C-alpha positions in Angstrom: 0.8 -25.0 -9.4 -1.1 -22.0 -8.0 -3.1 -20.1 -10.6 -2.5 -16.3 -10.8 -5.7 -14.3 -10.7 -4.5 -10.8 -11.4 -6.6 -9.4 -8.6 -6.9 -5.7 -7.8 -7.5 -5.1 -4.1 -8.4 -1.8 -2.4 -7.5 -1.5 1.2 -7.9 1.6 3.4 -6.5 3.2 6.5 -8.6 5.9 8.1 -9.2 7.6 11.5 -12.7 6.3 11.7 -14.4 9.7 11.5 -14.7 9.5 7.8 -18.1 7.9 7.8 -18.8 9.4 4.4 -16.3 7.3 2.5 -16.9 3.7 3.6 -19.9 2.9 1.5 -18.2 4.3 -1.6 -15.0 2.3 -1.1 -17.0 -0.9 -0.6 -18.9 -0.2 -3.8 -15.7 0.4 -5.7 -14.2 -2.8 -4.3 -17.2 -4.7 -5.6 -16.9 -3.1 -9.0 -13.2 -4.0 -9.2 -14.0 -7.6 -8.2 -16.7 -7.8 -10.9 -15.0 -6.2 -13.8 -11.2 -6.7 -13.4 -10.7 -10.3 -14.3 -7.0 -11.2 -14.7 -4.5 -12.5 -15.0 -2.8 -9.4 -16.3 0.7 -10.7 -15.9 2.4 -14.0 -15.0 4.7 -12.0 -12.6 2.0 -10.0 -10.7 -0.8 -11.8 -8.9 -2.1 -8.7 -7.1 -2.3 -5.0 -7.6 -2.7 -3.9 -3.9 -3.9 -0.3 -3.7 -4.1 1.3 -0.3 -6.2 4.4 0.4 -4.8 6.6 3.1 -7.9 8.6 4.2 -7.3 11.7 6.3 -9.3 12.6 9.3 -9.2 14.0 12.9 -6.8 11.4 14.3 -4.4 11.4 11.4 -4.2 13.5 8.2 -2.8 12.1 5.1 -2.1 15.4 3.3 -1.0 14.0 0.0 -2.7 13.3 -3.3 -1.4 11.0 -5.9 0.8 7.9 -5.4 3.4 7.3 -2.7 5.6 4.4 -1.7 5.3 2.0 -4.7 6.6 -1.3 -3.6 7.0 -4.6 -5.4 7.5 -8.0 -3.9 8.7 -10.4 -6.7 8.6 -13.5 -4.5 5.0 -13.0 -3.5 4.1 -11.5 -6.9 2.4 -8.3 -5.9 2.8 -4.6 -6.3 1.4 -2.0 -3.9 1.0 1.7 -3.7 -0.3 4.2 -1.2 -3.0 6.6 -2.5 -3.7 9.9 -0.6 -7.2 10.9 0.2 -7.0 14.1 2.4 -10.0 15.0 4.5 -10.5 18.1 2.4 -11.5 15.8 -0.4 -14.4 14.2 1.5 -15.5 16.8 4.1 -18.3 19.0 2.9 -18.6 17.6 -0.6 -21.3 15.6 -2.3 -21.3 11.8 -2.6 -20.8 12.2 -6.3 -17.6 14.2 -5.8 -16.3 11.6 -3.4 -17.0 8.8 -5.9 -15.4 10.8 -8.7 -12.2 11.4 -6.6 -12.0 7.8 -5.5 -12.2 6.4 -9.0 -9.7 8.9 -10.3 -7.2 8.2 -7.5 -7.6 4.4 -8.1 -6.9 4.9 -11.8 -3.9 7.0 -10.9 -2.7 4.2 -8.6 -3.0 1.6 -11.4 -1.1 3.8 -13.8 1.7 4.3 -11.2 1.9 0.5 -10.8 2.0 0.0 -14.6 4.7 2.6 -14.9 6.8 0.9 -12.3 6.3 -2.5 -13.9 7.3 -1.1 -17.3 10.5 0.3 -15.8 11.2 -3.2 -14.4 10.6 -4.6 -17.9 7.8 -6.8 -16.5 5.3 -8.0 -19.1 1.8 -6.8 -18.3 -1.4 -6.7 -20.3 -1.9 -3.1 -19.5 -4.4 -2.4 -22.3 -6.6 -5.2 -20.9 -6.2 -4.0 -17.4 -7.1 -0.4 -18.3 -10.0 -1.6 -20.5 -11.4 -3.6 -17.6 -10.9 -0.6 -15.3 -12.9 1.6 -17.8 -15.8 -0.7 -17.2 -15.4 -0.3 -13.4 -15.3 3.5 -13.8 -18.4 3.5 -16.0 -20.5 1.3 -13.7 -19.2 3.0 -10.5 -19.9 6.5 -11.7 -23.3 5.6 -13.3 -25.0 3.3 -10.7 -28.5 2.0 -11.6 -31.3 4.2 -10.3 -33.1 2.6 -7.4 -36.8 2.7 -7.0 -38.0 4.4 -3.9 -40.8 2.1 -3.2 -43.6 4.7 -3.2 -47.0 3.4 -4.2 -49.4 5.7 -5.8 
């Protein structure tokens, strides 16, 4: 029997001109993998969050959740998360990180809401507690030494 891991994955679709977001998404993926240890449900093996990052080639001009879909046979739930270019162009790295972690939290809450409507048992308090650790570590990264010698 295959063991369910309760994984949270974070995919992204972008135009490729959003070179400001890649490193922040990668860091958030690492934090999710480190701190979100499932399983959170026997019926859901994966929470698949997909960032739709706007840019010159294609603008995703929505914020919040769209297209929540569930596949019972393959045991996953997925949701699209809007990240319009106005949220990353001309803003600081800290603002990008803050928006990313907020939209991911919103995505998880949208998934949990859907699962609750479906009457699916989920350890939502454990999931959100683990995500609180992600949020803390992601928004408060350790300070790096610059390597200057006096």
